[in-house]
C-alpha positions as CSV (number, residue, x, y, z in Angstrom):
1,X,7.0,5.7,-17.6
2,X,9.9,3.5,-18.3
3,X,10.9,0.6,-16.1
4,X,8.1,1.1,-13.6
5,X,7.3,-2.6,-13.7
6,X,10.9,-3.8,-12.9
7,X,12.4,-4.2,-9.4
8,X,15.2,-1.7,-8.7
9,X,13.6,1.3,-10.5
10,X,11.9,3.0,-7.6
11,X,11.7,6.8,-7.4
12,X,13.8,6.7,-4.2
13,X,16.8,6.6,-6.5
14,X,16.3,10.4,-6.9
15,X,18.7,12.2,-4.6
16,X,17.9,15.4,-2.9
17,X,19.9,18.0,-0.9
18,X,23.4,16.8,0.2
19,X,22.7,13.3,-1.1
20,X,19.6,12.8,0.9
21,X,16.6,11.1,-0.6
22,X,14.1,13.5,-2.2
23,X,10.6,13.4,-0.9
24,X,7.6,13.1,-3.3
25,X,4.5,15.1,-2.3
26,X,1.4,12.9,-3.1
27,X,-1.8,14.8,-2.5
28,X,-4.7,12.6,-1.4
29,X,-7.9,13.5,-3.2
30,X,-10.0,12.1,-0.3
31,X,-9.7,15.7,1.1
32,X,-10.4,17.5,-2.1
33,X,-13.6,19.4,-2.9
34,X,-15.4,17.0,-5.2
35,X,-17.3,19.7,-6.8
36,X,-14.0,21.0,-8.1
37,X,-12.0,17.8,-8.2
38,X,-10.5,18.2,-11.7
39,X,-9.6,21.8,-11.0
40,X,-7.9,21.0,-7.7
41,X,-6.0,18.1,-9.1
42,X,-4.9,20.3,-12.0
43,X,-3.7,22.9,-9.5
44,X,-1.6,20.3,-7.8
45,X,-0.1,19.1,-11.0
46,X,0.6,22.7,-12.1
47,X,2.4,23.1,-8.8
48,X,4.8,20.3,-9.8
49,X,3.1,17.3,-8.1
50,X,3.7,14.1,-10.0
51,X,1.9,11.6,-7.8
52,X,-1.8,11.7,-7.0
53,X,-3.0,9.4,-4.2
54,X,-6.5,7.9,-4.5
55,X,-8.0,6.2,-1.5
56,X,-10.3,3.3,-2.4
57,X,-12.5,2.2,0.6
58,X,-15.1,-0.5,0.6
59,X,-16.8,-0.1,4.0
60,X,-15.5,-3.5,5.0
61,X,-11.8,-3.4,5.5
62,X,-12.2,0.2,6.7
63,X,-15.4,1.8,8.1
64,X,-16.0,4.1,5.2
65,X,-16.9,4.0,1.5
66,X,-15.0,6.4,-0.8
67,X,-14.6,6.0,-4.6
68,X,-13.8,3.6,-7.4
69,X,-12.5,3.2,-10.9
70,X,-14.6,5.9,-12.5
71,X,-12.7,8.5,-10.5
72,X,-9.4,7.1,-11.6
73,X,-10.5,7.0,-15.2
74,X,-11.7,10.6,-15.0
75,X,-8.4,11.8,-13.7
76,X,-6.3,9.8,-16.1
77,X,-6.1,12.4,-18.9
78,X,-4.9,15.1,-16.4
79,X,-2.3,12.8,-15.0
80,X,-1.0,11.7,-18.4
81,X,-0.8,15.3,-19.6
82,X,1.7,16.0,-16.8
83,X,3.5,12.7,-16.8
84,X,2.1,12.0,-13.3
85,X,1.3,8.7,-11.6
86,X,-2.1,7.9,-10.3
87,X,-1.7,5.7,-7.2
88,X,-4.6,3.7,-5.8
89,X,-4.5,2.8,-2.1
90,X,-6.7,-0.2,-2.0
91,X,-8.2,-0.3,1.5
92,X,-10.5,-3.1,0.5
93,X,-10.9,-6.8,1.1
94,X,-10.0,-9.2,-1.8
95,X,-8.2,-6.5,-3.8
96,X,-7.1,-9.1,-6.4
97,X,-10.6,-8.9,-7.9
98,X,-10.1,-5.3,-8.9
99,X,-6.4,-4.9,-9.9
100,X,-7.0,-5.2,-13.6
101,X,-9.9,-2.9,-13.5
102,X,-8.0,-0.2,-11.7
103,X,-5.1,-0.6,-14.1
104,X,-7.4,-0.2,-17.1
105,X,-8.8,2.9,-15.5
106,X,-5.3,4.4,-15.3
107,X,-3.7,3.4,-12.0
108,X,0.1,3.0,-12.4
109,X,0.8,2.3,-8.8
110,X,-1.2,0.1,-6.5
111,X,-0.9,-0.4,-2.8
112,X,-2.6,-3.2,-1.0
113,X,-2.6,-4.0,2.8
114,X,-0.8,-6.9,4.4
115,X,-3.9,-7.3,6.7
116,X,-6.2,-7.8,3.7
117,X,-4.1,-10.2,1.5
118,X,-3.8,-13.8,2.6
119,X,-1.6,-14.5,-0.4
120,X,0.3,-11.3,-0.5
121,X,3.2,-12.5,-2.7
122,X,0.7,-13.6,-5.4
123,X,-1.1,-10.2,-5.2
124,X,2.2,-8.3,-5.6
125,X,3.1,-10.5,-8.5
126,X,-0.2,-9.6,-10.2
127,X,0.4,-5.9,-9.7
128,X,3.9,-6.2,-11.2
129,X,2.6,-8.2,-14.1
130,X,0.3,-5.2,-14.9
131,X,3.4,-3.0,-15.2
132,X,2.4,-1.1,-12.2
133,X,4.4,-0.2,-9.0
134,X,3.5,-2.7,-6.3
135,X,3.1,-1.3,-2.8
136,X,2.1,-2.9,0.5
137,X,0.6,-0.9,3.4
138,X,0.6,-1.5,7.2
139,X,-2.0,-0.2,9.7
140,X,-0.7,1.6,12.8
141,X,-0.7,-1.4,15.1
142,X,0.8,-3.8,12.5
143,X,4.5,-4.5,13.1
144,X,6.9,-3.8,10.3
145,X,8.2,-7.4,10.6
146,X,5.2,-8.6,8.6
147,X,6.9,-7.0,5.6
148,X,10.1,-9.0,5.9
149,X,9.4,-11.6,3.2
150,X,7.8,-9.2,0.7
151,X,10.2,-6.3,0.9
152,X,12.4,-7.5,-2.0
153,X,9.3,-7.7,-4.3
154,X,7.8,-4.3,-3.8
155,X,8.5,-0.7,-4.8
156,X,6.7,1.1,-2.0
157,X,6.1,0.3,1.7
158,X,3.3,2.4,3.1
159,X,3.1,3.2,6.8
160,X,-0.3,4.4,8.0
161,X,0.1,7.1,10.5
162,X,-3.6,7.3,11.3
163,X,-6.1,4.5,11.6
164,X,-7.4,4.1,8.0
165,X,-10.9,5.0,6.9
166,X,-11.2,8.8,7.4
167,X,-9.3,11.9,6.5
168,X,-8.3,14.7,8.9
169,X,-7.2,12.5,11.8
170,X,-4.5,13.3,14.2
171,X,-1.0,12.1,13.3
172,X,0.3,9.2,15.4
173,X,3.7,10.4,16.5
174,X,5.2,6.9,17.0
175,X,5.0,6.5,13.2
176,X,8.2,8.5,12.9
177,X,10.1,5.8,14.8
178,X,8.4,3.1,12.8
179,X,9.6,4.8,9.6
180,X,13.1,5.0,10.9
181,X,13.1,1.3,11.9
182,X,11.9,0.3,8.5
183,X,14.5,2.5,6.7
184,X,17.2,0.8,8.8
185,X,15.9,-2.6,7.8
186,X,15.9,-1.6,4.1
187,X,19.5,-0.3,4.3
188,X,20.8,-3.3,6.1
189,X,19.2,-5.6,3.5
190,X,20.4,-3.6,0.5
191,X,16.8,-2.6,-0.4
192,X,17.2,1.1,0.1
193,X,15.6,1.6,-3.4
194,X,12.2,0.8,-1.8
195,X,10.2,4.0,-1.1
196,X,8.7,4.5,2.3
197,X,5.3,6.3,2.0
198,X,3.5,7.8,5.0
199,X,-0.2,8.3,4.9
200,X,-2.2,10.2,7.6
201,X,-1.9,13.5,9.3
202,X,1.3,14.5,7.3
203,X,1.8,18.3,7.7
204,X,4.4,21.0,7.5
205,X,4.9,20.3,11.3
206,X,6.1,16.7,10.8
207,X,7.2,16.3,7.2
208,X,10.8,17.2,8.0
209,X,11.0,14.7,10.8
210,X,9.5,12.0,8.6
211,X,11.9,12.7,5.8
212,X,14.8,12.6,8.3
213,X,13.5,9.2,9.5
214,X,13.5,7.9,5.9
215,X,10.2,8.7,4.3
216,X,10.3,9.3,0.5
217,X,6.6,9.7,-0.3
218,X,4.4,12.0,1.7
219,X,0.7,11.6,1.3
220,X,-1.0,14.8,2.3
221,X,-4.8,15.3,2.2
222,X,-6.3,18.2,4.2
223,X,-2.8,19.8,4.3
224,X,-3.0,20.3,0.5
225,X,-6.8,20.6,0.0
226,X,-8.2,23.1,2.4
227,X,-10.0,26.4,2.6
228,X,-7.1,28.2,4.3
229,X,-4.7,28.4,1.3
230,X,-4.5,27.6,-2.4
231,X,-3.3,24.2,-3.5
232,X,-0.1,25.6,-4.8
233,X,0.6,27.5,-1.6
234,X,-0.1,24.4,0.5
235,X,2.2,22.2,-1.7
236,X,4.9,24.9,-1.4
237,X,4.6,25.0,2.4
238,X,5.3,21.3,2.5
239,X,8.3,21.8,0.2
240,X,9.6,24.6,2.4
241,X,9.3,22.5,5.5
242,X,11.3,19.7,3.8
243,X,13.9,22.1,2.6
244,X,14.3,23.6,6.1
245,X,15.2,20.0,7.2
246,X,17.7,19.6,4.4
247,X,15.5,17.6,2.0
248,X,14.5,18.3,-1.6
249,X,11.1,17.5,-2.9
250,X,9.8,16.1,-6.2
């Protein structure tokens, strides 16, 4: 994965329909059937997905405990066989303690939260030094202004569109405006290369509006992994909804 550790080489450089930014679909395995985790991730990769989102929760930063490095390590061969990125979303306190461990396990993108990192610039530098894509996330009530000083240093800005900790929550509609305001800021500052990722309640009903606002990575959990449709059909539904709004997917 060439140049992933260098500023200016973000996936947002990929252009979609009519010059618009293409949207990456990033299935969140928090919603997967863990009895069939490998099978379901394989299905997503076979459907063309090239980014797998892994929520790491510690029961302290968020009121839930999810998974750790062993899951990342188990999925690594699948991801590498398809040229896909394993992205860990570190909803934990003191994430610096675990960055090297997650990188060794196979994570090639790491997102931390501004609310959990007292020395955020140092944390982002450590992620960059591991040749991984640095990302910084914001909870729903956290203003985007808190990203002002770190935006030039990151590849991904993640907007939580639900309160973090649990899957299957209702999408917070004001997140669309938050994405639009962040995209305007990035364009004004010449940082349009930075991806905007949205996590929480993303569905076929809102993915088009989010793409229009400036989202470039759509995290989708129960929208992809559910009992109503196959993984491939669910991914294709998201793609179709993006295409209907004039946006390609990747």
